C-alpha positions, 0 to 999 in steps of 0.5 A: 450507457457505458460499457466496461470490459474486464481482460487478463493482462500482466503487471508491469513490474511484477511477475503476475497477472493483472486485470485491464479495465476498458470502458467504451472501448478505451483503457481506463489507464489512458483516461486517467493518464490525461486527468493526472499528467498536468498534476504530475508535471506541476510536481515535476514529474513526467508521463511516465509517473502519471497513471503509474498503476497496475491492475488488480490480481484476478482473484480480487475482480472475478467472482466469487470475489465481490470486490468490485460489488458489495464486499470490498477486499480486506487486503485492498481496503480503501484509504478514502470512505466510501471508495474501493480500490480499482488499481494499485501502484506498480511496486505491488504494495497495497496502499502505497499509491492506489486509485480509488472510486466510489461504486453505487449498485442499483437494481439495473445500473452500477455507477463508478464516480468520485474517483480519487488518489488518496495521497492527493485528496487532502487539502492539508497535505502540503501538495496540490489536490488532484481533481478527477472531476473530469473522470466519469461518472460511468454508468454501466448496465448491471447484467453487462457489468456482472457478466464481466465478473464471471471468471468462466472461460478465463485463464488465471496464471500465477497471481498475487495470492500464489506469490504472496501466500495470502487469502483473497476471499472473505476473511479479515486481513492477517494484520487486523487478526494479528493485532487482535491477537496481541491485544488478547495477549496483554494482561488483564487490566493493562491499558490497551492501545486503541489501534496500530498506527500502520504497517511497516514493510522495511526496505524498498521491495517484498525481497527486502521486507522478507530479509529485514523482518528477521533482523527486527525480530531478533533485535538486530534492527532497532531503528529506521528512517522515513523521508519526511518529503514522502510523508508530506506528498502523501498526506501521511503523518510521521511516526510518533513516539508511542505508536505501534505498527505491525511488521510485515514480511509480505502483503499481509504476513505479519511478523511482529508488533513494534512500539516507537520509542524516539523520533528525530528529524535529521538531515540525511547528511548529519545522521549520527553513525550509531544508526548505522548499527542500530539500523541492522542492515547491510554490514552495519557500517556507516558507509553502507548505511549512507548508500542504503538510505541515499538509494531510498531517498532517490527511489522516493524523490522519483516517485514524489517528483522531487530532487534529491539532496544531502539535506533531505530531511529523515524522520529517524525512528528507534523502536522495540519489539513488544509482541513477536508470536507467531500468527495463530491458524484460524482453523486450529483456533477454532477447534 
């Protein structure tokens, strides 16, 4: 049988602890890198972009969390049916670039198989599907596996939960609760949307997201842009008019619900100046807008392995806030 070891290390680019996974004495990320590197090179990336992951925060790995057993965390919801997130991208945002695996629990064994990178698993995503057939399956003795999940004797330093202010165990994600709260606020008889299209964390970092969310709330920011190449590379749909999204200021910190009112595909160097004012960021001048979005294009092109240029297509979106009540406290709502 295979042997798994879980050790508390540090995240690459965030001030938090992260769980390192070793299988049969090898760091799993080294094994993943061997599988991903040929695909990354085909896309124009290098070794530094292969296995560009961080380990999960300890509170999502060790008991009482059952994320790696039979109850995946709501915050770390898989984007692939039947899979569990075991690594997140080094940016720290859940869903950005996770690695997922199917976990099977048997009486005496635990099996990890069918690894997948969800943003490289769709044949219609206009990028090559990454084949993880050489990775696993790994079969662990269940006793040894569950012993590794025991938190006793392990020191947890500052973690994701403390940094982001989120709850790791046994509660629905705040964004899902916030959506239900929004639906409950709609008048009786009004047509209710079936679901929300996703979350919106504006900017490149969580600090950006926290700074920009109030601009959406107060009406300063009513427009944004998405690099079309990123959506194509990730296999994710472009925003569409009439869709709803939840703006967040942290990993699971909903701020408001917005509705997309217009989407236009425009090359970066042809975006009209009015988007600078409607974008609400910086000093709201066209020059500042160009700089902010060029930095964004460069960042995304590095991530997806493309060369940035002035004709990079942007999905320019206008939106409006449709709900802005604070999230209700679970304890007070239960009284």
